[in-house]
C-alpha positions as a Markdown table, in Angstrom:
| # | Residue | x | y | z |
|---|---|---|---|---|
| 1 | Met | 38.5 | 9.8 | 6.5 |
| 2 | Lys | 34.9 | 8.8 | 7.0 |
| 3 | Ser | 32.8 | 5.6 | 6.5 |
| 4 | Arg | 31.3 | 5.1 | 3.2 |
| 5 | Tyr | 28.8 | 2.7 | 1.7 |
| 6 | Leu | 30.1 | 0.5 | -1.0 |
| 7 | Gln | 28.4 | 1.8 | -4.1 |
| 8 | Gln | 29.2 | 1.7 | -8.0 |
| 9 | Gly | 32.6 | 2.6 | -9.2 |
| 10 | Met | 35.3 | 1.0 | -11.5 |
| 11 | Phe | 37.9 | -1.0 | -9.8 |
| 12 | Ala | 38.4 | -4.5 | -8.0 |
| 13 | Ala | 41.3 | -6.1 | -6.0 |
| 14 | Val | 42.1 | -9.7 | -5.3 |
| 15 | Phe | 44.7 | -10.7 | -2.8 |
| 16 | Thr | 45.4 | -13.4 | -0.2 |
| 17 | Val | 46.9 | -13.5 | 3.1 |
| 18 | Ala | 48.7 | -16.2 | 5.1 |
| 19 | Ala | 46.8 | -17.9 | 8.0 |
| 20 | Ala | 48.0 | -17.4 | 11.3 |
| 21 | Gln | 49.4 | -20.8 | 11.8 |
| 22 | Val | 50.5 | -21.3 | 8.3 |
| 23 | Asp | 53.9 | -20.4 | 6.9 |
| 24 | Ala | 53.9 | -16.6 | 5.9 |
| 25 | Ala | 55.2 | -17.7 | 2.5 |
| 26 | Ala | 52.2 | -19.9 | 1.6 |
| 27 | Pro | 49.2 | -18.0 | 1.0 |
| 28 | Val | 45.7 | -19.4 | 1.8 |
| 29 | Asp | 44.3 | -21.2 | -1.3 |
| 30 | Phe | 40.5 | -20.4 | -1.6 |
| 31 | Ser | 40.0 | -21.8 | -5.0 |
| 32 | Asn | 37.9 | -24.6 | -4.0 |
| 33 | Leu | 35.9 | -22.8 | -1.7 |
| 34 | Val | 35.1 | -20.0 | -4.3 |
| 35 | Glu | 34.1 | -22.6 | -6.7 |
| 36 | Gln | 31.9 | -24.2 | -4.0 |
| 37 | Val | 30.0 | -21.0 | -3.1 |
| 38 | Ser | 30.0 | -18.8 | -6.1 |
| 39 | Pro | 26.7 | -20.3 | -7.8 |
| 40 | Ala | 24.8 | -19.0 | -4.6 |
| 41 | Val | 26.3 | -15.1 | -4.9 |
| 42 | Val | 24.7 | -12.8 | -7.4 |
| 43 | Ser | 24.9 | -9.4 | -8.9 |
| 44 | Val | 22.3 | -7.0 | -8.1 |
| 45 | Asn | 21.3 | -4.4 | -10.6 |
| 46 | Val | 19.3 | -1.4 | -9.7 |
| 47 | Val | 17.4 | 1.5 | -11.3 |
| 48 | Lys | 17.1 | 4.4 | -8.8 |
| 49 | Lys | 15.6 | 7.7 | -8.9 |
| 50 | Met | 18.1 | 10.4 | -8.5 |
| 51 | Thr | 18.1 | 12.2 | -5.2 |
| 52 | Gln | 18.0 | 16.2 | -5.2 |
| 53 | Glu | 21.4 | 16.2 | -4.0 |
| 54 | Glu | 22.7 | 14.0 | -7.0 |
| 55 | Leu | 20.6 | 16.4 | -9.5 |
| 56 | Leu | 22.1 | 19.4 | -8.0 |
| 57 | Gln | 25.6 | 18.1 | -8.2 |
| 58 | Gln | 24.9 | 17.0 | -12.0 |
| 59 | Gln | 23.1 | 20.0 | -13.4 |
| 60 | Val | 24.5 | 22.8 | -11.3 |
| 61 | Pro | 28.2 | 24.0 | -11.5 |
| 62 | Glu | 30.4 | 23.5 | -8.5 |
| 63 | Ile | 30.8 | 27.4 | -8.1 |
| 64 | Leu | 27.2 | 27.9 | -7.8 |
| 65 | Arg | 26.8 | 25.0 | -5.3 |
| 66 | Arg | 29.7 | 26.7 | -3.4 |
| 67 | Phe | 27.6 | 30.0 | -2.6 |
| 68 | Phe | 24.1 | 29.0 | -2.9 |
| 69 | Gly | 24.0 | 25.4 | -1.7 |
| 70 | Asn | 20.9 | 23.4 | -2.2 |
| 71 | Gln | 18.8 | 26.5 | -2.5 |
| 72 | Val | 19.7 | 26.6 | -6.3 |
| 73 | Ile | 16.5 | 25.9 | -8.1 |
| 74 | Ile | 17.2 | 22.8 | -10.7 |
| 75 | Pro | 15.7 | 23.6 | -14.2 |
| 76 | Gln | 13.3 | 21.3 | -15.4 |
| 77 | Gln | 14.7 | 18.7 | -18.1 |
| 78 | Gln | 13.1 | 15.9 | -20.3 |
| 79 | Gly | 14.0 | 12.2 | -19.7 |
| 80 | Pro | 14.0 | 10.0 | -16.8 |
| 81 | Gln | 15.9 | 11.2 | -13.8 |
| 82 | Glu | 17.3 | 7.9 | -12.8 |
| 83 | Lys | 20.7 | 6.2 | -12.6 |
| 84 | Thr | 21.7 | 2.4 | -12.7 |
| 85 | Ala | 23.8 | 1.0 | -9.6 |
| 86 | Tyr | 25.2 | -2.3 | -8.7 |
| 87 | Gly | 25.4 | -4.4 | -5.9 |
| 88 | Ser | 25.8 | -8.1 | -4.5 |
| 89 | Ala | 23.4 | -10.7 | -2.8 |
| 90 | Phe | 23.6 | -14.2 | -2.0 |
| 91 | Phe | 20.8 | -17.0 | -1.5 |
| 92 | Ile | 19.7 | -18.0 | 2.0 |
| 93 | Ser | 17.1 | -20.4 | 1.0 |
| 94 | Lys | 16.3 | -22.7 | -2.1 |
| 95 | Asp | 13.0 | -21.0 | -2.8 |
| 96 | Gly | 14.6 | -17.8 | -3.8 |
| 97 | Tyr | 15.1 | -15.5 | -0.9 |
| 98 | Leu | 18.2 | -13.4 | -0.6 |
| 99 | Val | 20.2 | -10.8 | 1.4 |
| 100 | Thr | 21.6 | -7.6 | 0.3 |
| 101 | Asn | 22.1 | -4.2 | 1.8 |
| 102 | His | 19.4 | -1.7 | 2.5 |
| 103 | His | 21.6 | 1.1 | 0.8 |
| 104 | Val | 21.8 | -1.2 | -2.4 |
| 105 | Ile | 18.3 | -1.2 | -3.2 |
| 106 | Glu | 17.0 | 2.1 | -1.4 |
| 107 | Asn | 14.8 | 4.3 | -3.5 |
| 108 | Ala | 14.8 | 1.4 | -6.4 |
| 109 | Ser | 12.2 | 1.4 | -9.1 |
| 110 | Arg | 13.4 | -1.8 | -10.5 |
| 111 | Ile | 15.7 | -4.6 | -9.1 |
| 112 | Ser | 17.1 | -7.6 | -11.0 |
| 113 | Ile | 19.6 | -10.2 | -10.3 |
| 114 | Thr | 22.2 | -11.9 | -12.5 |
| 115 | Leu | 23.1 | -15.4 | -11.6 |
| 116 | Asn | 26.6 | -17.0 | -12.2 |
| 117 | Asp | 25.2 | -18.7 | -15.3 |
| 118 | Arg | 24.3 | -15.4 | -16.9 |
| 119 | Arg | 20.4 | -15.7 | -16.0 |
| 120 | Glu | 18.9 | -12.7 | -15.3 |
| 121 | Leu | 15.6 | -12.5 | -12.8 |
| 122 | Asp | 13.5 | -9.7 | -11.7 |
| 123 | Ala | 13.5 | -9.4 | -8.0 |
| 124 | Thr | 10.9 | -8.0 | -5.6 |
| 125 | Leu | 11.7 | -6.2 | -2.3 |
| 126 | Val | 10.5 | -8.2 | 0.7 |
| 127 | Gly | 11.6 | -5.8 | 3.3 |
| 128 | Ser | 14.4 | -3.6 | 4.2 |
| 129 | Asp | 15.9 | -2.1 | 7.5 |
| 130 | Glu | 17.9 | 1.1 | 7.3 |
| 131 | Arg | 19.2 | 1.0 | 10.7 |
| 132 | Thr | 21.2 | -2.5 | 10.3 |
| 133 | Asp | 21.6 | -1.7 | 6.5 |
| 134 | Val | 20.1 | -5.3 | 5.7 |
| 135 | Ala | 17.3 | -5.9 | 3.0 |
| 136 | Val | 15.7 | -9.0 | 1.7 |
| 137 | Leu | 14.9 | -9.7 | -2.1 |
| 138 | Lys | 12.7 | -12.7 | -3.5 |
| 139 | Val | 12.9 | -14.1 | -7.1 |
| 140 | Asn | 10.7 | -16.7 | -8.5 |
| 141 | Gly | 11.9 | -20.1 | -8.9 |
| 142 | Thr | 13.1 | -23.3 | -7.0 |
| 143 | Asn | 16.1 | -25.2 | -6.3 |
| 144 | Phe | 18.4 | -22.2 | -5.9 |
| 145 | Pro | 22.0 | -22.8 | -4.2 |
| 146 | Glu | 21.6 | -21.8 | -0.6 |
| 147 | Leu | 24.6 | -20.8 | 1.7 |
| 148 | Lys | 25.1 | -22.0 | 5.0 |
| 149 | Val | 25.2 | -19.7 | 8.0 |
| 150 | Gly | 28.3 | -19.7 | 10.3 |
| 151 | Asn | 28.8 | -19.0 | 13.9 |
| 152 | Val | 30.2 | -15.4 | 14.4 |
| 153 | Asp | 30.8 | -16.1 | 18.3 |
| 154 | Gln | 33.5 | -18.8 | 16.9 |
| 155 | Leu | 35.1 | -16.2 | 14.6 |
| 156 | Lys | 38.5 | -15.2 | 15.7 |
| 157 | Val | 40.3 | -12.3 | 14.8 |
| 158 | Gly | 43.4 | -13.1 | 12.5 |
| 159 | Glu | 41.4 | -15.7 | 11.1 |
| 160 | Pro | 41.4 | -15.7 | 7.3 |
| 161 | Val | 38.1 | -14.8 | 5.6 |
| 162 | Leu | 36.9 | -14.6 | 1.8 |
| 163 | Ala | 34.7 | -12.0 | 0.3 |
| 164 | Ile | 32.8 | -12.5 | -3.3 |
| 165 | Gly | 30.9 | -9.7 | -4.9 |
| 166 | Ser | 30.6 | -7.2 | -7.9 |
| 167 | Pro | 32.8 | -4.3 | -7.2 |
| 168 | Phe | 32.1 | -1.6 | -9.9 |
| 169 | Gly | 29.9 | -4.2 | -11.7 |
| 170 | Phe | 32.9 | -6.7 | -12.1 |
| 171 | Asp | 30.8 | -9.8 | -11.0 |
| 172 | Tyr | 32.2 | -12.6 | -9.2 |
| 173 | Ser | 35.4 | -10.9 | -7.9 |
| 174 | Ala | 36.9 | -12.5 | -4.8 |
| 175 | Ser | 39.3 | -11.0 | -2.4 |
| 176 | Ala | 40.5 | -12.3 | 0.9 |
| 177 | Gly | 41.9 | -11.1 | 4.0 |
| 178 | Ile | 41.7 | -11.8 | 7.8 |
| 179 | Val | 39.4 | -10.4 | 10.6 |
| 180 | Ser | 41.0 | -7.3 | 11.8 |
| 181 | Ala | 38.7 | -6.8 | 14.6 |
| 182 | Lys | 35.0 | -7.6 | 16.0 |
| 183 | Ser | 32.2 | -5.9 | 17.4 |
| 184 | Arg | 33.3 | -2.5 | 15.8 |
| 185 | Asn | 30.8 | 0.3 | 16.3 |
| 186 | Met | 30.7 | 2.9 | 13.6 |
| 187 | Ser | 30.7 | 6.4 | 14.9 |
| 188 | Gly | 27.4 | 7.4 | 15.7 |
| 189 | Glu | 25.8 | 4.1 | 14.9 |
| 190 | Thr | 25.0 | 1.5 | 17.6 |
| 191 | Ser | 22.8 | -1.1 | 16.0 |
| 192 | Val | 25.4 | -3.2 | 14.6 |
| 193 | Pro | 28.6 | -4.7 | 15.9 |
| 194 | Phe | 30.7 | -4.7 | 12.8 |
| 195 | Ile | 33.0 | -7.3 | 11.6 |
| 196 | Gln | 36.4 | -5.5 | 10.5 |
| 197 | Thr | 38.4 | -7.2 | 7.8 |
| 198 | Asp | 41.4 | -5.9 | 5.5 |
| 199 | Ala | 39.7 | -7.8 | 2.5 |
| 200 | Ala | 39.6 | -5.8 | -0.3 |
| 201 | Leu | 36.0 | -4.4 | -0.8 |
| 202 | Asn | 35.0 | -1.7 | -3.2 |
| 203 | Pro | 31.7 | -0.1 | -4.5 |
| 204 | Gly | 29.5 | -3.1 | -5.5 |
| 205 | Asn | 30.7 | -5.5 | -3.0 |
| 206 | Ser | 27.6 | -4.2 | -0.9 |
| 207 | Gly | 25.6 | -6.9 | 0.0 |
| 208 | Gly | 27.9 | -9.7 | -0.7 |
| 209 | Pro | 29.0 | -12.5 | 1.6 |
| 210 | Leu | 31.9 | -12.9 | 3.8 |
| 211 | Phe | 33.1 | -16.4 | 4.4 |
| 212 | Asn | 35.0 | -18.4 | 6.8 |
| 213 | Gln | 37.3 | -21.3 | 5.8 |
| 214 | Lys | 34.4 | -23.7 | 6.0 |
| 215 | Gly | 32.3 | -21.9 | 3.3 |
| 216 | Glu | 30.1 | -20.5 | 5.8 |
| 217 | Val | 28.5 | -17.0 | 5.7 |
| 218 | Val | 29.7 | -14.9 | 8.9 |
| 219 | Gly | 29.0 | -11.7 | 7.7 |
| 220 | Val | 27.3 | -9.2 | 5.0 |
| 221 | Asn | 29.7 | -6.9 | 3.3 |
| 222 | Ser | 28.5 | -3.4 | 4.0 |
| 223 | Arg | 31.0 | -0.6 | 3.8 |
| 224 | Ile | 34.4 | 0.6 | 4.0 |
| 225 | Phe | 36.3 | 3.3 | 5.7 |
| 226 | Ser | 37.9 | 5.6 | 3.3 |
| 227 | Gly | 38.8 | 9.3 | 2.3 |
| 228 | Thr | 38.8 | 8.4 | -1.5 |
| 229 | Gly | 35.8 | 6.2 | -2.0 |
| 230 | Gly | 38.2 | 3.2 | -2.7 |
| 231 | Tyr | 39.7 | 0.5 | -0.6 |
| 232 | Met | 42.1 | 1.5 | 2.1 |
| 233 | Gly | 42.3 | -1.7 | 4.2 |
| 234 | Leu | 39.4 | -1.1 | 6.4 |
| 235 | Ser | 36.4 | -3.1 | 5.4 |
| 236 | Phe | 33.2 | -3.7 | 7.5 |
| 237 | Ser | 30.6 | -6.5 | 7.6 |
| 238 | Ile | 27.4 | -7.2 | 9.5 |
| 239 | Pro | 27.6 | -10.1 | 11.5 |
| 240 | Ile | 25.2 | -12.8 | 9.9 |
| 241 | Asp | 23.6 | -13.5 | 13.2 |
| 242 | Val | 22.3 | -9.9 | 13.2 |
| 243 | Ala | 21.5 | -9.9 | 9.6 |
| 244 | Met | 19.4 | -13.3 | 9.9 |
| 245 | Asp | 17.6 | -11.8 | 13.0 |
| 246 | Val | 16.5 | -8.8 | 10.7 |
| 247 | Val | 15.7 | -11.0 | 7.9 |
| 248 | Gln | 13.3 | -13.3 | 9.9 |
| 249 | Gln | 11.4 | -10.3 | 11.3 |
| 250 | Leu | 11.1 | -8.7 | 7.7 |
| 251 | Lys | 10.0 | -12.2 | 6.1 |
| 252 | Thr | 7.3 | -12.3 | 9.0 |
| 253 | Asn | 6.2 | -8.8 | 9.8 |
| 254 | Gly | 7.7 | -6.8 | 6.8 |
| 255 | Lys | 9.4 | -4.4 | 9.3 |
| 256 | Val | 11.8 | -4.6 | 12.4 |
| 257 | Thr | 10.5 | -4.2 | 16.0 |
| 258 | Arg | 13.1 | -3.2 | 18.4 |
| 259 | Ser | 13.3 | -3.0 | 22.2 |
| 260 | Tyr | 13.5 | 0.5 | 24.2 |
| 261 | Leu | 15.0 | 0.8 | 27.6 |
| 262 | Gly | 14.9 | 4.9 | 27.5 |
| 263 | Val | 18.4 | 6.1 | 28.5 |
| 264 | Met | 21.1 | 8.2 | 27.0 |
| 265 | Leu | 24.4 | 6.5 | 27.5 |
| 266 | Gln | 28.2 | 7.4 | 27.2 |
| 267 | Asp | 31.6 | 5.6 | 27.5 |
| 268 | Ile | 33.8 | 5.7 | 30.4 |
| 269 | Asp | 37.1 | 7.3 | 29.9 |
| 270 | Arg | 40.0 | 7.6 | 32.2 |
| 271 | Asn | 39.0 | 10.5 | 34.2 |
| 272 | Leu | 35.4 | 9.0 | 34.7 |
| 273 | Ala | 36.9 | 5.7 | 35.6 |
| 274 | Glu | 38.9 | 7.2 | 38.6 |
| 275 | Ala | 35.9 | 9.6 | 39.7 |
| 276 | Tyr | 33.7 | 6.5 | 40.1 |
| 277 | Lys | 36.8 | 4.6 | 41.5 |
| 278 | Leu | 36.7 | 1.9 | 38.9 |
| 279 | Pro | 40.0 | -0.3 | 38.3 |
| 280 | Lys | 39.9 | 0.7 | 34.6 |
| 281 | Pro | 37.7 | 2.5 | 32.2 |
| 282 | Glu | 34.6 | 0.0 | 31.8 |
| 283 | Gly | 30.9 | 0.2 | 31.8 |
| 284 | Ser | 28.3 | 2.5 | 30.4 |
| 285 | Leu | 27.3 | 5.7 | 32.0 |
| 286 | Val | 23.7 | 6.6 | 32.1 |
| 287 | Asn | 23.6 | 10.4 | 31.8 |
| 288 | Gln | 19.7 | 10.8 | 31.2 |
| 289 | Val | 16.7 | 8.9 | 31.9 |
| 290 | Ser | 13.6 | 9.3 | 29.7 |
| 291 | Pro | 10.3 | 10.0 | 31.7 |
| 292 | Lys | 7.7 | 7.2 | 32.0 |
| 293 | Ser | 10.4 | 4.8 | 30.2 |
| 294 | Pro | 11.2 | 1.3 | 31.2 |
| 295 | Ala | 14.5 | 2.6 | 32.7 |
| 296 | Glu | 12.7 | 5.0 | 34.9 |
| 297 | Lys | 10.0 | 2.3 | 36.1 |
| 298 | Ala | 13.2 | -0.1 | 36.7 |
| 299 | Gly | 14.8 | 2.8 | 39.2 |
| 300 | Leu | 17.8 | 3.9 | 36.8 |
| 301 | Lys | 19.0 | 7.3 | 37.4 |
| 302 | Ser | 21.0 | 9.6 | 35.8 |
| 303 | Gly | 24.7 | 9.0 | 37.0 |
| 304 | Asp | 24.4 | 5.3 | 37.5 |
| 305 | Val | 27.2 | 3.1 | 35.7 |
| 306 | Ile | 25.8 | -0.1 | 33.9 |
| 307 | Leu | 28.8 | -2.7 | 34.4 |
| 308 | Lys | 26.8 | -5.8 | 33.6 |
| 309 | Ile | 23.9 | -7.0 | 31.5 |
| 310 | Asn | 22.3 | -10.4 | 32.2 |
| 311 | Gly | 25.6 | -11.3 | 33.9 |
| 312 | Thr | 27.8 | -10.3 | 31.0 |
| 313 | Ser | 30.3 | -7.6 | 31.8 |
| 314 | Ile | 30.2 | -4.3 | 29.7 |
| 315 | Ser | 33.3 | -3.0 | 28.5 |
| 316 | Arg | 31.9 | 0.1 | 26.5 |
| 317 | Thr | 28.6 | 1.4 | 25.6 |
| 318 | Gly | 28.6 | -0.4 | 22.3 |
| 319 | Asp | 28.5 | -3.8 | 24.1 |
| 320 | Leu | 25.6 | -3.0 | 26.1 |
| 321 | Leu | 23.7 | -1.4 | 22.9 |
| 322 | Asn | 24.2 | -4.7 | 20.9 |
| 323 | Val | 22.8 | -6.7 | 23.6 |
| 324 | Leu | 19.9 | -4.5 | 23.9 |
| 325 | Asn | 19.3 | -4.5 | 20.2 |
| 326 | Arg | 19.3 | -8.0 | 19.9 |
| 327 | Thr | 16.7 | -8.5 | 22.8 |
| 328 | Ala | 13.1 | -8.6 | 22.0 |
| 329 | Pro | 10.6 | -6.1 | 23.6 |
| 330 | Asp | 8.9 | -7.4 | 26.5 |
| 331 | Gln | 11.7 | -9.3 | 27.8 |
| 332 | Thr | 13.2 | -8.7 | 31.4 |
| 333 | Ile | 17.0 | -7.8 | 31.7 |
| 334 | Gln | 19.0 | -7.9 | 34.9 |
| 335 | Leu | 21.5 | -4.9 | 35.3 |
| 336 | Glu | 24.3 | -4.6 | 37.5 |
| 337 | Ile | 24.9 | -1.1 | 38.3 |
| 338 | Leu | 27.3 | 1.2 | 40.4 |
| 339 | Arg | 25.8 | 3.9 | 42.3 |
| 340 | Asp | 27.2 | 5.7 | 45.3 |
| 341 | Asp | 30.4 | 3.5 | 45.1 |
| 342 | Lys | 28.1 | 0.7 | 45.9 |
| 343 | Thr | 27.2 | -2.2 | 43.4 |
| 344 | Arg | 23.7 | -3.2 | 42.9 |
| 345 | Thr | 21.5 | -5.5 | 40.5 |
| 346 | Ile | 18.2 | -4.1 | 39.1 |
| 347 | Ser | 15.5 | -5.7 | 36.6 |
| 348 | Ala | 14.1 | -3.8 | 33.9 |
| 349 | Thr | 11.4 | -5.0 | 31.5 |
| 350 | Leu | 12.1 | -3.5 | 27.9 |
| 351 | Gly | 9.5 | -1.7 | 26.2 |
| 352 | Thr | 9.0 | -1.3 | 22.3 |
| 353 | Ala | 10.9 | 1.5 | 20.4 |
| 354 | Pro | 8.9 | 3.9 | 18.3 |
| 355 | Asp | 8.3 | 2.6 | 14.8 |
| 356 | Asp | 10.9 | 4.0 | 12.2 |
| 357 | Thr | 9.5 | 2.1 | 9.5 |
| 358 | Pro | 8.1 | 4.5 | 6.8 |
| 359 | Ala | 4.4 | 4.4 | 6.2 |
| 360 | Ala | 3.2 | 3.6 | 2.8 |
| 361 | Glu | 2.5 | 6.2 | 0.4 |
| 362 | Asp | -1.3 | 7.2 | 0.4 |
| 363 | Lys | -2.2 | 7.2 | -3.4 |
| 364 | Asn | -6.0 | 7.6 | -2.9 |
| 365 | Asn | -5.8 | 11.3 | -2.5 |
| 366 | Pro | -6.2 | 14.7 | -4.6 |
| 367 | Thr | -2.5 | 15.3 | -4.2 |
| 368 | Ser | -1.9 | 13.3 | -7.5 |
| 369 | Gly | -3.0 | 16.6 | -9.3 |
| 370 | Leu | -0.2 | 18.6 | -7.7 |
| 371 | Gly | 2.6 | 16.3 | -9.1 |
| 372 | Met | 4.0 | 14.8 | -5.9 |
| 373 | Ser | 3.8 | 11.7 | -3.8 |
| 374 | Ile | 3.7 | 12.1 | 0.1 |
| 375 | Arg | 3.6 | 9.8 | 3.1 |
| 376 | Thr | 3.1 | 10.4 | 6.6 |
| 377 | Leu | 6.2 | 11.1 | 8.9 |
| 378 | Thr | 7.1 | 8.1 | 11.4 |
| 379 | Glu | 7.5 | 8.6 | 14.9 |
| 380 | Ala | 11.3 | 8.6 | 15.0 |
| 381 | Glu | 11.4 | 11.3 | 12.3 |
| 382 | Leu | 8.8 | 13.4 | 14.1 |
| 383 | Ala | 11.1 | 13.0 | 17.1 |
| 384 | Ser | 14.2 | 14.0 | 15.2 |
| 385 | Leu | 12.5 | 17.2 | 13.6 |
| 386 | Asn | 10.9 | 18.1 | 17.0 |
| 387 | Val | 7.4 | 18.4 | 15.3 |
| 388 | Arg | 3.9 | 17.0 | 16.0 |
| 389 | Gly | 2.8 | 16.1 | 12.6 |
| 390 | Gly | 3.8 | 16.5 | 9.1 |
| 391 | Ile | 4.1 | 14.8 | 5.8 |
| 392 | Leu | 7.3 | 13.9 | 3.8 |
| 393 | Val | 7.2 | 14.8 | 0.1 |
| 394 | Gln | 8.8 | 11.6 | -1.4 |
| 395 | Asp | 8.9 | 12.4 | -5.1 |
| 396 | Val | 8.1 | 15.2 | -7.3 |
| 397 | Lys | 7.0 | 15.1 | -10.9 |
| 398 | Arg | 8.9 | 17.4 | -13.3 |
| 399 | Gly | 6.7 | 20.2 | -14.6 |
| 400 | Gly | 4.0 | 19.5 | -12.0 |
| 401 | Leu | 2.3 | 22.2 | -9.8 |
| 402 | Ala | 4.6 | 21.0 | -6.8 |
| 403 | Ser | 7.7 | 21.4 | -8.8 |
| 404 | Leu | 6.8 | 24.9 | -10.1 |
| 405 | Ser | 6.1 | 25.7 | -6.7 |
| 406 | Asn | 9.6 | 24.7 | -5.6 |
| 407 | Ile | 8.7 | 21.9 | -3.5 |
| 408 | Val | 11.6 | 19.3 | -3.8 |
| 409 | Ala | 11.7 | 15.6 | -2.6 |
| 410 | Gly | 12.7 | 15.5 | 1.3 |
| 411 | Asp | 10.6 | 18.7 | 2.2 |
| 412 | Val | 8.5 | 18.2 | 5.2 |
| 413 | Ile | 5.2 | 20.1 | 5.0 |
| 414 | Val | 3.6 | 21.1 | 8.3 |
| 415 | Gln | 1.2 | 23.6 | 7.7 |
| 416 | Val | -1.2 | 24.5 | 5.1 |
| 417 | Asn | -2.7 | 28.1 | 5.1 |
| 418 | Gly | -1.9 | 28.0 | 8.8 |
| 419 | Thr | -3.6 | 24.8 | 9.5 |
| 420 | Ala | -1.3 | 22.4 | 11.1 |
| 421 | Ile | -0.8 | 19.0 | 8.8 |
| 422 | Thr | -0.6 | 15.8 | 11.3 |
| 423 | Asn | -0.7 | 13.1 | 8.4 |
| 424 | Ser | -1.3 | 12.7 | 4.8 |
| 425 | Gln | -5.0 | 12.1 | 5.1 |
| 426 | Met | -5.4 | 15.4 | 6.7 |
| 427 | Phe | -3.3 | 17.2 | 4.1 |
| 428 | Ala | -5.5 | 15.4 | 1.4 |
| 429 | Lys | -8.4 | 16.7 | 3.3 |
| 430 | Thr | -7.0 | 20.3 | 3.7 |
| 431 | Val | -6.2 | 20.6 | 0.1 |
| 432 | Ala | -9.5 | 19.1 | -1.3 |
| 433 | Ala | -11.3 | 21.9 | 0.9 |
| 434 | Leu | -9.4 | 24.8 | -0.6 |
| 435 | Pro | -10.6 | 26.7 | -3.7 |
| 436 | Lys | -9.6 | 25.6 | -7.1 |
| 437 | Asn | -7.1 | 27.3 | -8.9 |
| 438 | Ser | -6.0 | 29.3 | -5.9 |
| 439 | Val | -2.7 | 29.6 | -4.2 |
| 440 | Ala | -2.1 | 28.1 | -0.8 |
| 441 | Arg | 0.7 | 29.0 | 1.8 |
| 442 | Val | 2.6 | 25.9 | 2.6 |
| 443 | Thr | 5.0 | 26.0 | 5.3 |
| 444 | Ile | 7.8 | 23.4 | 4.7 |
| 445 | Ile | 10.9 | 22.2 | 6.8 |
| 446 | Arg | 14.2 | 21.7 | 4.3 |
| 447 | Gln | 17.2 | 20.6 | 5.6 |
| 448 | Gly | 16.2 | 21.9 | 9.2 |
| 449 | Gln | 15.1 | 25.5 | 8.3 |
| 450 | Arg | 11.4 | 26.4 | 8.0 |
| 451 | Ala | 10.2 | 28.3 | 4.8 |
| 452 | Ile | 6.9 | 29.3 | 3.3 |
| 453 | Leu | 6.1 | 28.5 | -0.4 |
| 454 | Gly | 3.0 | 29.3 | -2.6 |
| 455 | Leu | 1.5 | 26.1 | -4.0 |
| 456 | Arg | -0.9 | 26.7 | -6.8 |
| 457 | Leu | -3.8 | 24.2 | -6.6 |
| 458 | Pro | -5.3 | 22.4 | -9.6 |
| 459 | Lys | -8.0 | 23.8 | -11.4 |
């Protein structure tokens, strides 16, 4: 089984559970709460461009995909290659700001919301953060119903919670459950200490609010853990304090700035705990320190075990990362570490993490004649691809020269006729200098593999 985002489907479930201190035969009555908070919850309707993978699944038989994978060339078809999707959102201010998930509005060409009185309003995207899966929308108007934000620190495991959303497009569906766990870090993800519940969430619940018994929002419903794509008793929500921190940055700066320590970390298991003479598996082991990083300047070394940050004990690596992710750059932190069987305290001043917000598409360049849109790679993307420069193909027009040359959305162009491409401006300049109606050798990276394609230039 694996984690899945909550996307479009065809089923919804409603159930109630007994509170810990209430007779098990008497379920918690959320009827008044649902009536109170429902006006501030909306359905999100999105029109999205279909990804290359989705087009492949739709147009190419499975037997061909099994043998040839994504190397199958998709035939050009008439008509828009778009799909509709559903999600949920909720108002956080009377002047029309809403919170939803990044994956709900990702690659959206149009976004609208439907209120509980059936009004439909066009929405604009204020900003979105993929790492935390939080996005902010804005609609025109005033006096919208806003929800109160709760205190996640006071949320207890076993406490009843309520979720409202639009599973599979069935708007204003309510489901209830209890908090199953707090500070869950999904495999490979460290930016969000998820709230785990057993409230029934399904595709379309994404972006909807999770309420405590006071009617306060304590989380943003984000994903489920499932082997089938449907609800299986494990639902995960972004803590509202994490979400609101991202919201404030997106409203103010349009992007999220994160702190940077410069270490690779791992959990302490039973054997390592014994090797480091720890009473139990706890803390976070530093296995690598980046050169010239804040960690190196502070004196951290590979093999150190971080036991506390700012006086707070670290049970596992996720605890440490959660604190670091919530700490602003340029702040000084105190770390209690174990080195050579002795504890010591060191100070580290956090830096600013490389910007992983995609740059805007450069529209003023001659690549429009090629039938594709591009943008410069972010520093994070450059690092993941292990390249010094390049441009990302964001979209390819059907029947255009790029499409006819087998360039697809998601390709990374790193060279043209042997010239290294560092950014979109250089690509435009290089293309403009080439002879018209000629064919250029374009080196691309596709799914981690390099290839060279012949790109015919416009007349």
